[in-house]
C-alpha positions, 0 to 999 in steps of 0.5 A: 623945842618942838612939841607934837600937835597931838601932845600939845592938844592933849596937854590943854584938854584934861577931859581928852586925857581922861577919856583916852586913858579910860579907853586904853585901860578898857583895851587891856582889861581883858588881860587884867581880868582874865582867869589866868591873870587873876589866878597868878595875882592870887598866888602872888599874894600868897607867895608874898605872905610867905607861902612856898612857891610849890604851893602857889600852883599858877606861879609855880607853873610859870616859873618851872614850865617854859611853855607856860611862861612864854604863853603868859608873856606873849599874851601880855605883849600882844595886849600891850602892843594892840593898846599902844598902837591905838592909844600911843600917848596913854600911860600903861601903868606898869612900873618900869626901869632901865639901865645900860643893857637892861630893861624891866617891866613889873607886871604885878606886885604886892607887898614884898613880892613882884612878877616882872619881865626883864630884857637883857640887850646885846652885850659883847664879851668884856673883862669879867666883873671885879665885884658882885652885889648880894641882896636879901632877895629870893628870885625865880627866873625862867628864860623865855627867849634868847641866851647869855653867858653869866656867873653864879656867885655864892658868898660864905664865911670861912671860920667866921672871919674871912669872906670867900666868893665861890663863882662859877661860869654858866650859860643860859638858854631858852627854857632854863630856870635860874634860882637864887636865894639871898642874901648869899646867892646871886647871878650876873649876866656878862655876855648876851647875843641879841636879847635874853628875856626873863620872866622873874619872880622875886620876894624880899623878907619883911626885915631884909639884911643889908645889901653888900658889895664884895670884891670877887677875887679877895672877898673884901667888903666894898660897900654895905647899904641897908636893905630897908627903904626907911634906912636909906631915907635916913642916910639921905637925911644925914647927908642933908644935915651935913650940907646944912652944917656947912651952910650955917646950921653947924651946931644943931646939925652936928648934935643930931648927927652925933646923937644918931651915931650913938643910937644903938636902935639905928641900923649899923649902916645909918650909924656909920654914915653918921660917923662919916658925916661927923668926921667931915664936919668936926675932926675932933668930935669925930675922933672922940666918937670913934674912940668911944665906939671902939671901946664899947665891945658889945657895940656893933660898930666897935670892930669897924671903929677899931679898924678905922682908928688903926688905919687912919695914921697909915692911910692918911699921913695928915691925920697926925697933923690934926687936919680935917679929914675926908668924908669917906671912910668906907663901910661898916662891916 
């Protein structure tokens, strides 16, 4: 593997690394310390604490006035480009993420709110998505440049039973404002000519509802995951316990998993993952647990347990033969 000489030199010289990083931060300090940036950061803190966007004048201007948003993004961009040209190996310090056709840079964040730049890259027309994800998050977006075709979705319950996804096609262009309020509204970008850049303000509640993926055509719940980071960590821990049980720690792991599945203080997604893990490790105990959950009418998992118990014989013929079952049975709803 070839390593650039400049990178190699820095790797062996911590003092040079610190000095370069310090100079880089000095270069962008004018943006960080400017009155405009500080006013936006002050408002972001208020917005995070629950203040309406209309009461946060600096933020409101950015998310309602395209010219203000464009000026704000352009200043940040010029500052960063200048700094990176002079110090290309420095660490910018802004949170960032990227996936197929989408890049995101978080300009500032505090507690439950964040201000970010999103860039949707070229995306040719393709078959419309078959599913959509709803998150408990409020977003306000301003199209800084570019355009795209997209979909707006709203999920609603019909008679407290059936889920219906209302979908409409839309076209966004420079200057448009996009507002979605979770957990019942979201949007999807489906076709982009060139690049569409958004300035996005987002806020999550202190106790977010579950992240849910639905079939657009049928309204069927495909997947559900906790909106809490801690619960996501517990789901991962359950998977680790399951793996440990397969490698000689079965008794203690199964007991811990079963205890979690029965704990009403845990979120339903965590408990349902425990049910799935128990089935994968011990079919008999999994079936006994399913029966117990199904019979507890006031347990949030009662209906999912009843549905699964009813579906097993039809969906899995081997169920009647008392064989070990697969470890994936869908999501609790």
